[in-house]
ZADO-1210 file (C-alpha; in nm, 4 decimals, padded with zeros to 6 digits):
<atoms>
<atom x="-00.0029" y="00.7072" z="01.5468" code="MET" pos="1"/>
<atom x="00.1816" y="00.8135" z="01.2334" code="ASN" pos="2"/>
<atom x="00.0379" y="00.7915" z="00.8805" code="ALA" pos="3"/>
<atom x="00.2649" y="00.5034" z="00.7795" code="SER" pos="4"/>
<atom x="00.1533" y="00.2872" z="01.0730" code="LEU" pos="5"/>
<atom x="-00.2165" y="00.3721" z="01.0092" code="LEU" pos="6"/>
<atom x="-00.1818" y="00.2665" z="00.6450" code="THR" pos="7"/>
<atom x="-00.0188" y="-00.0618" z="00.7439" code="LEU" pos="8"/>
<atom x="-00.2767" y="-00.1368" z="01.0113" code="LEU" pos="9"/>
<atom x="-00.5571" y="-00.0980" z="00.7564" code="LYS" pos="10"/>
<atom x="-00.3887" y="-00.3585" z="00.5350" code="LYS" pos="11"/>
<atom x="-00.3425" y="-00.6368" z="00.7914" code="VAL" pos="12"/>
<atom x="-00.5971" y="-00.8419" z="00.9775" code="ASP" pos="13"/>
<atom x="-00.6604" y="-00.8421" z="01.3498" code="THR" pos="14"/>
<atom x="-00.4885" y="-01.1787" z="01.4175" code="PRO" pos="15"/>
<atom x="-00.1740" y="-01.0292" z="01.2630" code="THR" pos="16"/>
<atom x="-00.1959" y="-00.7313" z="01.4952" code="VAL" pos="17"/>
<atom x="-00.2388" y="-00.9584" z="01.7982" code="CYS" pos="18"/>
<atom x="00.0700" y="-01.1547" z="01.6962" code="ASN" pos="19"/>
<atom x="00.2695" y="-00.8413" z="01.6242" code="ALA" pos="20"/>
<atom x="00.1912" y="-00.6997" z="01.9670" code="ILE" pos="21"/>
<atom x="00.3512" y="-01.0090" z="02.1181" code="GLU" pos="22"/>
<atom x="00.6537" y="-00.9636" z="01.8868" code="VAL" pos="23"/>
<atom x="00.6809" y="-00.6057" z="02.0083" code="ALA" pos="24"/>
<atom x="00.6498" y="-00.7065" z="02.3702" code="GLN" pos="25"/>
<atom x="00.8865" y="-00.9980" z="02.3296" code="GLY" pos="26"/>
<atom x="00.6580" y="-01.2436" z="02.5041" code="LYS" pos="27"/>
<atom x="00.3253" y="-01.4267" z="02.4869" code="ARG" pos="28"/>
<atom x="00.0304" y="-01.3564" z="02.7161" code="GLY" pos="29"/>
<atom x="-00.1170" y="-01.0367" z="02.5733" code="PHE" pos="30"/>
<atom x="-00.4908" y="-01.0634" z="02.6338" code="ASP" pos="31"/>
<atom x="-00.6642" y="-00.7342" z="02.5436" code="ALA" pos="32"/>
<atom x="-00.8773" y="-00.8909" z="02.2701" code="PHE" pos="33"/>
<atom x="-01.2366" y="-01.0082" z="02.2273" code="THR" pos="34"/>
<atom x="-01.3470" y="-01.3596" z="02.3171" code="ARG" pos="35"/>
<atom x="-01.6064" y="-01.5590" z="02.1234" code="GLY" pos="36"/>
<atom x="-01.7413" y="-01.5333" z="01.7705" code="THR" pos="37"/>
<atom x="-01.8467" y="-01.1935" z="01.6409" code="MET" pos="38"/>
<atom x="-02.0230" y="-01.1043" z="01.3175" code="LEU" pos="39"/>
<atom x="-01.9072" y="-00.8537" z="01.0536" code="ALA" pos="40"/>
<atom x="-02.1486" y="-00.6467" z="00.8474" code="SER" pos="41"/>
<atom x="-01.9053" y="-00.6630" z="00.5532" code="HIS" pos="42"/>
<atom x="-01.6980" y="-00.9806" z="00.6046" code="PRO" pos="43"/>
<atom x="-01.4641" y="-00.8999" z="00.3163" code="ASP" pos="44"/>
<atom x="-01.4058" y="-00.5440" z="00.4286" code="SER" pos="45"/>
<atom x="-01.0558" y="-00.4379" z="00.5327" code="PRO" pos="46"/>
<atom x="-00.9928" y="-00.3931" z="00.9005" code="ALA" pos="47"/>
<atom x="-01.1066" y="-00.0771" z="01.0785" code="MET" pos="48"/>
<atom x="-00.8636" y="00.1188" z="01.2957" code="VAL" pos="49"/>
<atom x="-00.9461" y="00.4073" z="01.5256" code="GLY" pos="50"/>
<atom x="-00.9657" y="00.5640" z="01.8676" code="TYR" pos="51"/>
<atom x="-01.2605" y="00.4398" z="02.0752" code="ALA" pos="52"/>
<atom x="-01.5611" y="00.6623" z="02.1338" code="ARG" pos="53"/>
<atom x="-01.7475" y="00.4653" z="02.3977" code="THR" pos="54"/>
<atom x="-02.1046" y="00.4414" z="02.5230" code="ALA" pos="55"/>
<atom x="-02.3466" y="00.1965" z="02.6833" code="ARG" pos="56"/>
<atom x="-02.7004" y="00.1244" z="02.5681" code="ILE" pos="57"/>
<atom x="-02.9965" y="-00.0968" z="02.6674" code="ALA" pos="58"/>
<atom x="-03.3106" y="-00.2055" z="02.4852" code="ALA" pos="59"/>
<atom x="-03.4996" y="-00.4917" z="02.6534" code="VAL" pos="60"/>
<atom x="-03.6888" y="-00.2685" z="02.8934" code="ALA" pos="61"/>
<atom x="-03.8207" y="00.0830" z="02.8297" code="PRO" pos="62"/>
<atom x="-03.6273" y="00.3671" z="02.9948" code="PRO" pos="63"/>
<atom x="-03.7480" y="00.4786" z="03.3385" code="THR" pos="64"/>
<atom x="-03.6030" y="00.8301" z="03.3158" code="GLU" pos="65"/>
<atom x="-03.7941" y="01.1257" z="03.1805" code="SER" pos="66"/>
<atom x="-03.8172" y="01.1711" z="02.8030" code="PRO" pos="67"/>
<atom x="-03.6262" y="01.4988" z="02.8264" code="ASP" pos="68"/>
<atom x="-03.3377" y="01.3329" z="03.0091" code="LYS" pos="69"/>
<atom x="-03.3280" y="01.0491" z="02.7565" code="ILE" pos="70"/>
<atom x="-03.3326" y="01.2964" z="02.4656" code="LYS" pos="71"/>
<atom x="-03.0559" y="01.5104" z="02.6215" code="ALA" pos="72"/>
<atom x="-02.8342" y="01.2051" z="02.6710" code="ARG" pos="73"/>
<atom x="-02.9033" y="01.0939" z="02.3131" code="ARG" pos="74"/>
<atom x="-02.7842" y="01.4312" z="02.1812" code="MET" pos="75"/>
<atom x="-02.4818" y="01.4156" z="02.4125" code="ALA" pos="76"/>
<atom x="-02.4035" y="01.0760" z="02.2666" code="TYR" pos="77"/>
<atom x="-02.4123" y="01.2016" z="01.9106" code="TYR" pos="78"/>
<atom x="-02.2006" y="01.5052" z="01.9998" code="ARG" pos="79"/>
<atom x="-01.9500" y="01.2677" z="02.1605" code="HIS" pos="80"/>
<atom x="-01.9362" y="01.0583" z="01.8439" code="MET" pos="81"/>
<atom x="-01.8986" y="01.3641" z="01.6189" code="ALA" pos="82"/>
<atom x="-01.6061" y="01.4977" z="01.8190" code="GLU" pos="83"/>
<atom x="-01.2692" y="01.3606" z="01.9267" code="GLY" pos="84"/>
<atom x="-00.9588" y="01.2409" z="01.7421" code="PRO" pos="85"/>
<atom x="-00.9810" y="01.0654" z="01.4102" code="ARG" pos="86"/>
<atom x="-00.9798" y="00.7941" z="01.2927" code="PRO" pos="87"/>
<atom x="-01.2473" y="00.6834" z="01.5396" code="ALA" pos="88"/>
<atom x="-01.4571" y="00.3752" z="01.6142" code="ILE" pos="89"/>
<atom x="-01.7821" y="00.3699" z="01.8074" code="ALA" pos="90"/>
<atom x="-01.7431" y="00.1063" z="02.0804" code="VAL" pos="91"/>
<atom x="-02.0838" y="00.0328" z="02.2319" code="ILE" pos="92"/>
<atom x="-02.1646" y="-00.2028" z="02.5180" code="GLU" pos="93"/>
<atom x="-02.5203" y="-00.3347" z="02.5155" code="ASP" pos="94"/>
<atom x="-02.6055" y="-00.3797" z="02.8837" code="MET" pos="95"/>
<atom x="-02.8642" y="-00.6482" z="02.7957" code="ASP" pos="96"/>
<atom x="-02.5910" y="-00.8884" z="02.6852" code="PHE" pos="97"/>
<atom x="-02.6204" y="-01.1837" z="02.6335" code="PRO" pos="98"/>
<atom x="-02.9923" y="-01.1239" z="02.5788" code="HIS" pos="99"/>
<atom x="-02.9619" y="-00.8301" z="02.3420" code="CYS" pos="100"/>
<atom x="-03.2652" y="-00.7448" z="02.1269" code="ILE" pos="101"/>
<atom x="-03.2150" y="-00.3846" z="02.0175" code="GLY" pos="102"/>
<atom x="-03.0501" y="-00.3453" z="01.6765" code="ALA" pos="103"/>
<atom x="-02.8840" y="-00.0096" z="01.7372" code="TYR" pos="104"/>
<atom x="-02.6793" y="-00.0432" z="01.4191" code="TRP" pos="105"/>
<atom x="-02.9083" y="-00.0174" z="01.1179" code="GLY" pos="106"/>
<atom x="-02.9047" y="00.1823" z="00.7960" code="GLU" pos="107"/>
<atom x="-02.9756" y="00.5207" z="00.9557" code="ILE" pos="108"/>
<atom x="-02.7377" y="00.5044" z="01.2541" code="ASN" pos="109"/>
<atom x="-02.4475" y="00.3652" z="01.0525" code="THR" pos="110"/>
<atom x="-02.4932" y="00.6312" z="00.7881" code="THR" pos="111"/>
<atom x="-02.4996" y="00.9050" z="01.0546" code="VAL" pos="112"/>
<atom x="-02.1825" y="00.7786" z="01.2198" code="HIS" pos="113"/>
<atom x="-02.0095" y="00.7399" z="00.8828" code="LYS" pos="114"/>
<atom x="-02.1109" y="01.1006" z="00.8118" code="GLY" pos="115"/>
<atom x="-01.9312" y="01.1994" z="01.1319" code="PHE" pos="116"/>
<atom x="-01.6144" y="01.0591" z="00.9751" code="GLY" pos="117"/>
<atom x="-01.6001" y="00.7438" z="01.1854" code="MET" pos="118"/>
<atom x="-01.4403" y="00.4220" z="01.0568" code="ALA" pos="119"/>
<atom x="-01.6970" y="00.1778" z="01.2039" code="GLY" pos="120"/>
<atom x="-01.8587" y="00.0334" z="01.5124" code="ALA" pos="121"/>
<atom x="-01.7767" y="-00.2432" z="01.7571" code="LEU" pos="122"/>
<atom x="-02.0498" y="-00.3797" z="01.9831" code="THR" pos="123"/>
<atom x="-02.1632" y="-00.6842" z="02.1737" code="ASN" pos="124"/>
<atom x="-02.5147" y="-00.5863" z="02.0658" code="GLY" pos="125"/>
<atom x="-02.7276" y="-00.6180" z="01.7545" code="VAL" pos="126"/>
<atom x="-02.7085" y="-00.4965" z="01.3966" code="MET" pos="127"/>
<atom x="-02.9690" y="-00.5103" z="01.1167" code="ARG" pos="128"/>
<atom x="-03.0452" y="-00.3831" z="00.7646" code="ASP" pos="129"/>
<atom x="-02.7727" y="-00.6060" z="00.6239" code="LEU" pos="130"/>
<atom x="-02.7313" y="-00.5203" z="00.2572" code="GLY" pos="131"/>
<atom x="-02.8324" y="-00.1611" z="00.3201" code="ASP" pos="132"/>
<atom x="-02.5491" y="-00.0588" z="00.5518" code="LEU" pos="133"/>
<atom x="-02.3072" y="00.1870" z="00.3857" code="PRO" pos="134"/>
<atom x="-01.9799" y="00.0709" z="00.2340" code="ASP" pos="135"/>
<atom x="-01.6729" y="00.1995" z="00.4120" code="GLY" pos="136"/>
<atom x="-01.8303" y="00.1625" z="00.7588" code="PHE" pos="137"/>
<atom x="-01.7664" y="-00.1782" z="00.9174" code="LEU" pos="138"/>
<atom x="-01.9842" y="-00.3030" z="01.2035" code="VAL" pos="139"/>
<atom x="-01.8507" y="-00.5879" z="01.4136" code="VAL" pos="140"/>
<atom x="-02.1392" y="-00.7014" z="01.6341" code="ALA" pos="141"/>
<atom x="-02.2537" y="-00.9765" z="01.8647" code="GLY" pos="142"/>
<atom x="-02.5667" y="-01.0683" z="01.6725" code="SER" pos="143"/>
<atom x="-02.8143" y="-00.9837" z="01.3944" code="VAL" pos="144"/>
<atom x="-03.1806" y="-00.9055" z="01.4668" code="GLY" pos="145"/>
<atom x="-03.4861" y="-00.7312" z="01.3164" code="PRO" pos="146"/>
<atom x="-03.6001" y="-00.4829" z="01.5823" code="SER" pos="147"/>
<atom x="-03.4694" y="-00.1881" z="01.7813" code="HIS" pos="148"/>
<atom x="-03.6715" y="-00.2735" z="02.0949" code="GLY" pos="149"/>
<atom x="-03.6596" y="00.0067" z="02.3524" code="PHE" pos="150"/>
<atom x="-03.3012" y="00.0993" z="02.2635" code="VAL" pos="151"/>
<atom x="-03.1720" y="00.4050" z="02.4475" code="HIS" pos="152"/>
<atom x="-02.8337" y="00.5438" z="02.5583" code="VAL" pos="153"/>
<atom x="-02.7420" y="00.4848" z="02.9227" code="LYS" pos="154"/>
<atom x="-02.3870" y="00.6193" z="02.9504" code="GLU" pos="155"/>
<atom x="-02.1499" y="00.8220" z="02.7310" code="VAL" pos="156"/>
<atom x="-01.7697" y="00.8135" z="02.7365" code="GLY" pos="157"/>
<atom x="-01.7346" y="00.5473" z="03.0114" code="THR" pos="158"/>
<atom x="-01.5230" y="00.2370" z="03.0116" code="THR" pos="159"/>
<atom x="-01.7091" y="-00.0488" z="02.8424" code="VAL" pos="160"/>
<atom x="-01.6711" y="-00.4235" z="02.7955" code="THR" pos="161"/>
<atom x="-01.7317" y="-00.5933" z="02.4610" code="VAL" pos="162"/>
<atom x="-01.6945" y="-00.9713" z="02.4431" code="PHE" pos="163"/>
<atom x="-01.4577" y="-00.9794" z="02.7383" code="GLY" pos="164"/>
<atom x="-01.2421" y="-00.6907" z="02.6116" code="MET" pos="165"/>
<atom x="-01.2386" y="-00.3805" z="02.8276" code="GLN" pos="166"/>
<atom x="-01.2193" y="-00.0527" z="02.6365" code="VAL" pos="167"/>
<atom x="-01.1612" y="00.2957" z="02.7739" code="ALA" pos="168"/>
<atom x="-01.2653" y="00.6010" z="02.5767" code="ASN" pos="169"/>
<atom x="-00.9711" y="00.6920" z="02.3559" code="GLY" pos="170"/>
<atom x="-00.8137" y="00.3437" z="02.3362" code="ASP" pos="171"/>
<atom x="-00.6730" y="00.2530" z="01.9941" code="LEU" pos="172"/>
<atom x="-00.8799" y="-00.0311" z="01.8406" code="ILE" pos="173"/>
<atom x="-00.8138" y="-00.2697" z="01.5524" code="HIS" pos="174"/>
<atom x="-01.1066" y="-00.4845" z="01.4397" code="ALA" pos="175"/>
<atom x="-01.2276" y="-00.7039" z="01.1553" code="ASP" pos="176"/>
<atom x="-01.4357" y="-01.0191" z="01.1027" code="ARG" pos="177"/>
<atom x="-01.2199" y="-01.2021" z="01.3587" code="HIS" pos="178"/>
<atom x="-01.3024" y="-00.9636" z="01.6428" code="GLY" pos="179"/>
<atom x="-01.1082" y="-00.6787" z="01.7982" code="ALA" pos="180"/>
<atom x="-00.7969" y="-00.5880" z="01.9909" code="VAL" pos="181"/>
<atom x="-00.6876" y="-00.2879" z="02.2026" code="VAL" pos="182"/>
<atom x="-00.3410" y="-00.1800" z="02.0917" code="ILE" pos="183"/>
<atom x="-00.1248" y="-00.0892" z="02.3932" code="PRO" pos="184"/>
<atom x="00.0213" y="00.2634" z="02.3677" code="PRO" pos="185"/>
<atom x="00.3694" y="00.1425" z="02.4655" code="ASP" pos="186"/>
<atom x="00.4067" y="-00.0709" z="02.1537" code="VAL" pos="187"/>
<atom x="00.3120" y="00.1987" z="01.9054" code="LEU" pos="188"/>
<atom x="00.6669" y="00.3226" z="01.8424" code="PRO" pos="189"/>
<atom x="00.7771" y="-00.0248" z="01.7352" code="ILE" pos="190"/>
<atom x="00.4528" y="-00.1818" z="01.6087" code="LEU" pos="191"/>
<atom x="00.5173" y="-00.1127" z="01.2401" code="GLU" pos="192"/>
<atom x="00.8576" y="-00.2793" z="01.2620" code="GLU" pos="193"/>
<atom x="00.7062" y="-00.5678" z="01.4579" code="ALA" pos="194"/>
<atom x="00.4382" y="-00.6283" z="01.1890" code="ILE" pos="195"/>
<atom x="00.6993" y="-00.6406" z="00.9154" code="HIS" pos="196"/>
<atom x="00.9182" y="-00.8720" z="01.1246" code="GLN" pos="197"/>
<atom x="00.6221" y="-01.0999" z="01.1858" code="LEU" pos="198"/>
<atom x="00.5262" y="-01.1172" z="00.8187" code="LEU" pos="199"/>
<atom x="00.8872" y="-01.1851" z="00.7108" code="ASP" pos="200"/>
<atom x="00.9207" y="-01.4588" z="00.9717" code="THR" pos="201"/>
<atom x="00.5985" y="-01.6297" z="00.8668" code="GLU" pos="202"/>
<atom x="00.7240" y="-01.6441" z="00.5080" code="LYS" pos="203"/>
<atom x="00.9993" y="-01.8790" z="00.6218" code="LEU" pos="204"/>
<atom x="00.7313" y="-02.1466" z="00.6624" code="VAL" pos="205"/>
<atom x="00.4585" y="-02.0318" z="00.4258" code="LEU" pos="206"/>
<atom x="00.6776" y="-01.9964" z="00.1140" code="ASP" pos="207"/>
<atom x="00.8211" y="-02.3544" z="00.1281" code="PRO" pos="208"/>
<atom x="00.4821" y="-02.5009" z="00.2259" code="ALA" pos="209"/>
<atom x="00.3301" y="-02.3556" z="-00.0897" code="ARG" pos="210"/>
<atom x="00.5906" y="-02.5103" z="-00.3176" code="GLN" pos="211"/>
<atom x="00.5469" y="-02.8383" z="-00.5039" code="ASP" pos="212"/>
<atom x="00.7262" y="-03.1308" z="-00.3385" code="GLY" pos="213"/>
<atom x="00.6942" y="-02.9963" z="00.0138" code="PHE" pos="214"/>
<atom x="00.7486" y="-03.2820" z="00.2582" code="ASP" pos="215"/>
<atom x="00.8499" y="-03.3420" z="00.6176" code="PHE" pos="216"/>
<atom x="01.2204" y="-03.2854" z="00.5481" code="ASP" pos="217"/>
<atom x="01.1434" y="-02.9486" z="00.3865" code="ALA" pos="218"/>
<atom x="00.9124" y="-02.8695" z="00.6733" code="PHE" pos="219"/>
<atom x="01.1800" y="-02.9471" z="00.9320" code="GLU" pos="220"/>
<atom x="01.4280" y="-02.7128" z="00.7635" code="VAL" pos="221"/>
<atom x="01.1687" y="-02.4384" z="00.7292" code="ALA" pos="222"/>
<atom x="01.0393" y="-02.4730" z="01.0848" code="TRP" pos="223"/>
<atom x="01.3942" y="-02.4628" z="01.2262" code="THR" pos="224"/>
<atom x="01.4547" y="-02.1380" z="01.0413" code="ALA" pos="225"/>
<atom x="01.1219" y="-02.0073" z="01.1622" code="PHE" pos="226"/>
<atom x="01.1962" y="-02.0929" z="01.5280" code="GLU" pos="227"/>
<atom x="01.5450" y="-01.9392" z="01.5051" code="ASN" pos="228"/>
<atom x="01.4019" y="-01.6206" z="01.3629" code="ALA" pos="229"/>
<atom x="01.1594" y="-01.5862" z="01.6549" code="ARG" pos="230"/>
<atom x="01.4259" y="-01.6154" z="01.9283" code="THR" pos="231"/>
</atoms>
């Protein structure tokens, strides 16, 4: 991913990226995105973009493994998050879903991950400490809750599923208050062009619709131009 594409991806929202992927692929049907309503720690924050650093956690029941094994895996988790290509996003599957109780993403954990140079976190699990989470680190989560329960790391670097979206370690993720999408590697060489093409095409309808006196006749002309531009 070149610097120009990264800059552009940070400026556009996730629905735009989903649409642009279809422009790049020349067809509809792309489905590597989250399903359902997710919550953003900073709803007005720009989108986060980064390579997935994956893990799985659980919190409803206490761990059955030895404390030493749990501690060693916890440290392996943090080493995994601290390493790898940047920009990066922590993508965490809570295995208790849809009955998640453990708020893994609070003030301390978000600050630690931001200190590692990560762009944010994506999870089907729980966040807390809203209002105290650091700026510049977006959390897109499944719910908000007050307690951490028995939260502990179960797996590090494995393929995870978050709101119906499967994510492998290293996948390129774009996420904001709408949810998240995995960007296919094959579209990267033309994604920047596809985004600009999409935005220019949308203006064919949006610009006339925002003008005074817009009516059905003006809509029909604009929509015809819009349809022609998409074929």
